[in-house]
C-alpha angles and dihedrals in degrees: 000000000000116000098023116153120227089257092053092048090050094048097039108026115187121213127199116273115250123188140046107342116234125138089245093052091047092051093045090051090052090049091050092050091050090047091052093048093049093047088052091053092047090050091050091050091050092047091051092050096249091117130033117238089250092052091048091049092049092049093048090046090053091048089050091053090050090050092049091049091051091049092050091049091052100048 
């Protein structure tokens, strides 16, 4: 992403897209990368005691629903 700060690049690293290029596949790949990064942060917060296991589960479940909704809107 253009204009990312070092902190943003560290928190939300973007990897090159690999696969059959379509706008939908590219957007889904970006959504999957963001999902993975956010799940990693939630897991770290739970492991450090900042979130309860139930809160972490609920947040990841909500992220999963958002990811599914984005996939359904693309295909």
